[in-house]
C-alpha positions in Angstrom: -35.0 -34.7 26.0 -36.5 -31.3 25.3 -39.9 -31.5 23.7 -39.6 -34.0 20.8 -35.9 -33.6 20.5 -33.4 -35.9 22.2 -29.9 -34.4 22.9 -26.8 -36.4 23.6 -23.3 -35.7 24.8 -20.6 -38.1 23.6 -17.5 -38.9 25.6 -15.2 -38.0 22.7 -15.9 -34.4 21.6 -14.7 -34.7 18.1 -17.8 -33.8 16.2 -21.6 -33.6 16.2 -24.5 -34.7 14.0 -28.2 -34.3 13.7 -30.5 -37.2 12.8 -33.9 -36.3 11.4 -36.6 -38.9 10.6 -37.1 -39.8 7.0 -33.7 -38.8 5.8 -33.8 -41.5 3.1 -36.6 -43.2 1.2 -35.6 -46.6 2.8 -36.1 -45.4 6.3 -39.3 -46.6 8.0 -41.3 -43.9 9.6 -44.6 -44.0 11.5 -47.5 -43.0 9.3 -48.4 -40.2 11.7 -44.9 -38.7 11.3 -44.5 -39.1 7.6 -45.7 -35.6 6.8 -43.0 -34.2 9.0 -40.2 -36.4 7.6 -37.2 -34.8 5.9 -38.0 -36.5 2.6 -41.4 -34.8 2.5 -40.1 -31.2 3.0 -39.6 -28.7 0.2 -36.3 -28.5 -1.6 -35.3 -25.2 0.0 -35.9 -26.6 3.5 -33.9 -29.7 2.7 -31.0 -27.7 1.3 -31.0 -25.5 4.4 -30.7 -28.6 6.7 -28.1 -30.2 4.5 -25.9 -27.0 4.4 -26.5 -26.0 8.1 -23.1 -27.5 9.2 -21.2 -25.6 6.5 -23.1 -22.4 7.2 -22.1 -22.8 10.9 -18.5 -23.0 9.9 -18.8 -19.7 8.1 -20.6 -18.2 11.1 -17.8 -19.4 13.4 -15.1 -18.0 11.1 -16.9 -14.6 11.1 -17.1 -14.6 14.9 -13.5 -15.6 15.1 -12.5 -12.7 12.9 -14.4 -10.3 15.2 -12.6 -11.7 18.2 -9.3 -11.4 16.4 -9.7 -7.7 15.6 -11.3 -6.7 19.0 -9.3 -8.9 21.5 -6.0 -10.0 20.0 -5.5 -7.4 17.3 -3.7 -7.7 14.0 -0.2 -6.5 13.1 0.0 -3.0 11.6 2.1 -3.7 8.5 3.6 -0.2 8.5 4.7 -0.2 12.1 7.2 -2.1 14.2 9.0 -1.8 17.5 12.2 -3.2 19.1 11.8 -6.8 20.2 15.3 -7.1 21.4 18.5 -5.1 21.6 21.2 -7.4 23.0 24.5 -6.1 24.3 26.4 -8.6 22.1 25.9 -10.5 18.9 25.8 -14.3 18.7 29.5 -14.3 17.6 30.4 -12.5 20.9 31.2 -9.1 19.3 29.6 -6.0 20.8 26.3 -4.9 19.4 25.5 -1.2 18.8 22.0 -0.4 19.8 21.8 -2.1 23.2 25.0 -0.6 24.7 23.8 2.8 23.3 20.7 2.7 25.4 18.0 1.4 23.0 15.6 -1.0 24.8 12.9 -3.5 24.1 9.6 -1.8 23.3 11.2 1.4 21.8 9.8 2.6 18.5 12.6 3.7 16.1 11.5 6.9 14.3 14.6 7.7 12.3 18.2 6.7 11.7 20.8 9.2 10.3 18.1 11.6 9.6 16.1 9.2 7.5 12.7 7.7 8.5 12.8 4.3 10.0 9.1 3.7 10.6 9.2 1.0 7.9 11.5 -2.0 8.8 12.9 -2.3 5.3 13.9 1.4 5.2 15.5 0.9 8.6 17.6 -2.0 7.4 18.6 -0.2 4.3 19.9 2.8 6.2 21.8 0.7 8.7 23.4 -1.4 6.1 24.6 1.7 4.2 26.2 3.3 7.3 28.7 0.7 8.5 31.3 2.1 11.0 29.5 5.4 11.2 28.1 7.1 14.3 24.6 8.2 13.5 21.7 9.7 15.4 18.9 7.2 16.2 15.6 8.8 17.3 13.3 6.6 19.2 9.9 7.0 21.0 9.7 5.5 24.5 6.5 6.0 26.6 5.4 8.7 24.2 8.7 10.7 24.7 11.2 11.1 21.9 14.8 10.4 22.7 18.0 10.6 20.6 20.9 8.2 20.9 24.3 8.4 19.2 25.0 4.9 17.8 28.1 3.6 16.1 26.9 1.1 13.6 29.0 -2.1 13.4 29.9 -4.2 10.3 28.8 -7.6 9.3 32.0 -9.6 8.7 30.3 -11.8 6.1 28.6 -9.1 4.0 30.5 -6.0 4.9 27.3 -4.1 5.5 26.3 -2.3 8.6 24.5 -4.0 11.5 23.1 -2.5 14.6 21.7 -5.3 16.8 18.0 -4.7 16.8 15.3 -7.4 16.4 11.8 -6.2 15.3 8.3 -7.2 16.2 5.0 -6.1 14.8 2.8 -3.6 16.5 -0.6 -5.1 17.1 -3.7 -2.9 17.0 -7.1 -3.7 18.4 -10.4 -2.1 17.6 -13.8 -1.7 19.3 -16.6 -4.0 18.6 -18.1 -2.0 15.7 -14.7 -1.5 14.1 -13.9 -5.2 14.6 -17.3 -6.1 13.0 -16.6 -4.0 10.0 -13.0 -5.2 9.6 -14.1 -8.8 10.2 -16.9 -8.5 7.6 -14.5 -7.1 5.0 -11.8 -9.7 5.6 -14.5 -12.4 5.6 -15.8 -11.4 2.2 -12.2 -11.2 0.8 -11.3 -14.6 2.2 -14.6 -16.1 0.9 -14.0 -14.7 -2.5 -10.4 -16.0 -2.6 -11.7 -19.4 -1.6 -14.2 -19.4 -4.5 -11.7 -18.2 -7.0 -9.2 -20.8 -5.7 -11.7 -23.6 -6.3 -12.5 -22.2 -9.7 -8.8 -22.2 -10.6 -8.5 -25.9 -9.6 -11.5 -27.1 -11.6 -10.7 -24.8 -14.6 -7.2 -26.3 -14.9 -8.0 -30.0 -14.4 -5.5 -30.9 -17.0 -2.7 -29.2 -15.1 -3.9 -30.7 -11.9 -3.9 -34.3 -13.3 -0.4 -33.7 -14.8 0.9 -32.5 -11.4 -0.6 -35.4 -9.5 0.9 -38.1 -11.8 4.2 -36.4 -12.5 
């Protein structure tokens, strides 16, 4: 107990609640406490109490976004690096990138003289150069290196394959950057939630049809 408030910790930590005197008109309250009962408070104060739990969910989401940007980072949609470059494919045939010297963590800058910073561009160039030896420029520890790689052929599609698996490059920001990015994403996600709810209730006929069909 702290002051007039009694706190409790339950053995199963699956939720929490707050009980305030006079939550309903049927609750018996001591006459001395009646002026302080929930039912006697102004409408704005009662709304604030009733929405406190939901507001805390929004606050937790905002804090979570700040932690995401500042600690874990988010993938840079325009950058990727080598996740794996095996020596052989799953079918046992020799791969191209691994034996040529390309390693996990390398950043592929270009293939056959064409930019490969975007994964889709990289795949397009590789598929179009089956059985050709091309120059692959990579960055490793900040140093550019060039490898001559003979691109293989996918027996099923006839297109080129090189034997590289991608992974996203994650970027973190400082607190202020994370705060700004988190605020922007928070607003965007909140707006999407509002418009999503509006779409549901503005198309009740379609919703009912989908439920029963």
